[in-house]
N, C-alpha and C positions, 0 to 999 in steps of 0.2 A: 504494500500500500504506500501511496505517496504521503509524505508528511506535510501538513499544512501549517502555516504560521497562525498563531492566535490573533495576530493583528490583521483585521479584515478591511483596513482603510485602503481605498483604491489608490494606486500608485500616483495618479495625477493630483490627489489631494494631499499627499505627503509633502511636508516642508523639508527641503534639503538644507543642510547647514549653509548659512551665508558665508561667503569668503571674508576673511579678516583683512582689513585695510589699515595700515598704520596711519595715525594722525600726522598731518603736516600742514604748515601754514599755507593758506590760499587754496587748499583743496576744496572744491565746490561740491556740496552734497545737499540733499533734500531730506528733511525730517519727515518720517512716514505718517505720523498721526496728525500733524498740523499742515503739512505741505510747505512749511517755511524752507526756502532755498537760500543758501548763502555760503560764503567762503569761511573756512576755519580761521579764526583769529588766535585762539589760545585754548588750552585745556588745563584743568587743575582738579585737585581733590576737594571734595566737599563732604558734608555730613551724609549726603545720599550716595556718595561714591564719586567716581570720576565724571566730570561734566565738561562739555565743550561749548565754546562761544562761537556763534555764527554771525556773520554780517551780510545782509542782502545788498543788492545793487543800489538801494536808496540810502544806505548807511544805517539802517535799523539793525539792532543787535538783539539776539535772544540766546538764552542758555538752555542746553538740553542735556539730560543724562545719557550716558553711553549704554543704551540697551541693545541686546542682541537683535539683529535685523532691524535696527532702529533708523537706518538711513538708506537713501537711494543714491547710488553713484552711477551716473550715465544710465539711469533707468533700472539698475539692478540693485536688489537688496544686499546690503553689506553690513558687517559689524565693525565699527570703528574701534580700534584698540590703541593703547599707548605705544608709541614707538619704542623699540628695544633700545635701551641706553647702551651706548658704545663708549667705553672708557677711552680717553685719548691714549693713543699708542705712545709708550715711553720712547723717547729718542734713542735710537740705536747708538752704540758706543764702539769706538775703535778698540783695538787690542790694548792700547795704552790707557783706556778709560776716558778719553776725550769724546765729545759729541761728534758723531759721524756726519759727514756732509755728502749725502748721496749724489752721485753724478758729477761731483766736483772734478775738474781736470787738474792734472799736475801743473804746478806753477813752473815757469821757466827757472832753471837753476840759478841760485844766487852765486855771487862771487865767493862768498864765505863757504867754509867747509867744516865738517867734523871728521877728525882723524881718530881711528881706533887702532889698537895694537895689531890684531890679526884677523884672519878670515872669520873665525868663530865669533869674535866680538861683533863684526859687521853683520853677520847673519842673524845674531840675536837681536841687535838693534833694529834690523829690518823687520824681523818677525813681530816685534811689539810696537815699534814706532813708525813703521813704513808708511802707513796712510797719512800720518801727521807730517812726516818729512816731505812727502810729495806735494801736499797742499802748501807747505811753507817754502818749497823749492830748495830744500837743504840736501846736499849730496854727502854721503858718508863714504869715506875711503879708508882702506886699512893699510897699515905699515907692517913691515916684518920686524917687529920689535921697536923699542924707543931709544936705543943706545945713542943714536945720532939726532935726537929730537931737537936740540937747539939749532943745529944746522938746517934741519928740515923746515923749522919754523922760519928761519931767516930767509931760506929760499922761497917760501910761500909769500913772504913780505906782507903780513896782514896789515889792514888799514881800517879806517872807519866804515868803509863800504864793503870790506872783505875781511870779516872777522874769522878767526880760526879757533875752534874748540878741539881739545884733545882729551881722550879718555884713556887713562893709564891703569893697567892691572897692578895690584899690590902696592898701592900708593900709601904707605904708612911711614911714620917718622923713623928715620934712620936707615930706610931701605935704599938700595941702589936707585930705584925708580924715583924716590923723593929727591935725591941729589941731582938727578938728571932734570927733573921738572923744575928745580930751583934755577936752572940755567936759562929758562925761558922768561924773558923780562918784558916782552912787548905788551903795551897796554891794550892791544887789540887781539891778544891771544889769551885763552883761558885753558889751563891744564888742571883737570880734576881726575879723581880716580876712586876706585873701590878698594877695600882691604883684602880682597881674595887673591890667592896665588894665581888663579886663572879664572876666566869668566865662567867656566863650568860651575864653579862654586856659587855663582850668583843665582843659579837656579835652585829654588827651594827643594830640599830633599823630599819633602812630602809630595811634591808634584811628580817625583820619580818613583815613589813608593819605597823609599829607603829611609832609615832613621836619621842618618847624618852622612856627611861626606867623610870618607876615611882619612885618617892622618897618614901621610907618606913620609918616611924618614928622610932627613936632609941628605942630599947627595944622590937621591934616586930621581929618575924622571917622574914628575908628578902625575902626568896623565896616565902613563903606563902603570904606575903604582896604584892609581885609583881603579883602573881596569882589573888589575890582579886582585885587589882587595874586595871588589864587588863581584868577582867571578865572571867578568866580561872578557871576551877575546881581546888580546892586546892589539886591537886595531883602533887607534884613536879617532880616525875619520868616521868609522862606523859607530863608535861609541858616541861621538858628538851628534851624529844624526839621530841616534836614539834619544839623547837628552833633548835636542831641539824639538823633536816630535811631541814632547810632553809640555812644551811651552805654548800656551794658547793666548793668555792675556798677561797683563802686568801683575796679576795676582800670583803668577807662578814664579815671580822674581823677588829677590831680597830688596828691601827698602834702600839699602846702601848703594845699590846700582841704580834703582829707579830715580832717586833724587839727583844723582850726578848727570844722568842722561837728560833729564828735564832741564837741569841747569844749563847744560851746553846748548840745547835747542833754544832756550830763552836768550842766551848770550849771542848766538849767531844771528838770530832773527830780530834782535833789538834795533830800533830805528837809529 
């Protein structure tokens, strides 16, 4: 036997759910019970619930509750509803934490430069500050060590419109690097540094899933000693790529490096 519904209302008499239409200013609708036709001016909560204010073409205004199927839009019954609130999207950030500028083109390179000691330093700066540097037009170049830093700075000949910033590894009182840095006396050059033996240490151990950077006895190659202590193959190039792959934002770096790079960018881009 065929099963019949207990609802014997003919299909043509059944009311289909009216489509929901979000409220928006200047939407023209007609209230079904009064025939008042007007544009939406505003909506607000009241003791009876949400109400909408309409204004007709003569400037007359009336307030109506938002009842289901309470309005006609282009002759069709609709249910007006509050528009979904969309929270403003938070501005996206660059890896350095600054506000991103979508679609911004790289600025023509400035005459000023930032020098870093080696390739790994340059790759780390690019990973975190690359977007900012392109917008500011700052080029980062790497040296193979800083033993000849005073001569390198003299050859660059920094000036008011061509400032030079230098980032030095292991710049601590009494170190060889500190004595070399003291030889740079130009007012248009700034030499700053971090306390780490190598820029590898500027990456937070937690970002790599290790407790701390191992201590390597004096006289041993520091990078190879780190690889041995951590059980990594003694391939410093591969080890660095592994470290760099775990750097995503400034939060993966130690503050002692962050502050110095920001200082150099400010110095080179100052008017």
